[in-house]
C-alpha positions in Angstrom: 19.5 -7.3 46.1 18.8 -4.7 43.7 17.7 -8.1 40.9 15.0 -9.7 43.6 11.4 -10.9 42.7 9.0 -9.7 44.3 4.6 -11.7 44.5 3.5 -8.1 43.8 1.3 -8.6 40.6 2.1 -6.2 37.9 -0.2 -3.8 36.7 -0.9 -3.5 32.6 0.3 -0.2 30.7 -2.5 1.7 30.8 -4.0 1.5 34.4 -0.5 2.9 35.5 -1.3 6.1 33.1 -3.0 8.0 33.8 -5.4 9.2 31.1 -6.7 12.9 30.8 -10.4 13.1 31.3 -12.7 13.4 28.0 -9.8 12.0 25.9 -9.3 8.3 24.8 -5.4 7.0 24.2 -6.3 5.2 21.3 -6.1 7.5 18.2 -8.1 8.1 15.8 -9.3 5.0 14.0 -7.6 3.4 11.7 -10.1 3.8 9.1 -9.6 7.5 9.3 -6.2 8.5 7.6 -3.6 10.7 9.7 -2.8 14.2 8.8 0.8 12.8 7.3 -0.5 10.6 5.0 -2.8 12.9 4.1 0.1 16.2 3.3 1.2 16.2 -0.5 4.4 16.2 -1.2 5.2 19.6 -1.5 4.6 20.1 2.1 8.7 17.9 2.0 11.4 20.5 2.1 14.5 20.3 2.2 17.9 21.9 3.1 18.7 23.9 1.0 22.7 23.6 2.7 21.8 20.0 1.0 21.2 21.1 -2.3 24.0 22.7 -2.4 26.4 19.2 -1.9 24.2 16.9 -4.0 24.4 16.3 -7.5 23.3 13.2 -9.2 24.2 10.2 -8.7 24.6 9.0 -12.3 26.0 12.0 -14.0 27.4 14.0 -11.1 25.7 17.1 -12.4 23.7 19.2 -10.4 19.8 18.4 -9.4 17.1 21.1 -9.9 14.8 21.2 -6.6 11.3 20.5 -8.2 9.4 22.3 -5.3 5.8 21.3 -7.0 6.7 17.2 -7.7 8.6 16.6 -3.9 11.9 15.9 -6.3 14.9 17.0 -6.9 15.9 17.1 -11.4 18.6 16.1 -13.1 18.4 17.5 -16.6 21.7 15.7 -17.7 20.8 12.1 -16.2 16.4 12.9 -17.4 15.4 11.6 -14.3 12.9 12.9 -10.9 15.1 11.6 -7.5 12.1 11.5 -4.8 12.1 13.4 -1.4 10.2 11.9 1.1 9.7 13.4 4.3 12.8 15.4 3.2 15.1 13.3 2.3 16.0 12.9 -1.3 16.2 9.4 -1.9 19.2 8.8 -3.9 18.9 5.2 -5.9 19.0 5.5 -10.1 16.8 2.4 -9.6 14.0 4.4 -7.7 14.3 7.8 -10.3 10.7 8.6 -12.3 12.2 9.0 -16.1 11.6 12.7 -17.6 9.4 12.8 -20.7 11.0 14.8 -23.5 
């Protein structure tokens, strides 16, 4: 009888899950930005092993990691590739042109 239906009404998920006293499960109000949204790009580290194998997709040349700006720099191409959440965005179309 594994798939038999019952006449028992279902309860909403919030009624099934117990909550801690004094805590709301709703989270912070929508007007407050999350802590992750406030973190600067410098806090998006990149794996050093990944840096060893990455090259500029345009020139195939070396990249330098600018931790303060959260970017991988290709001096040969004159481009800066953004790093988001530790993931380099290696798309030439999305890269920032370096100022001379």
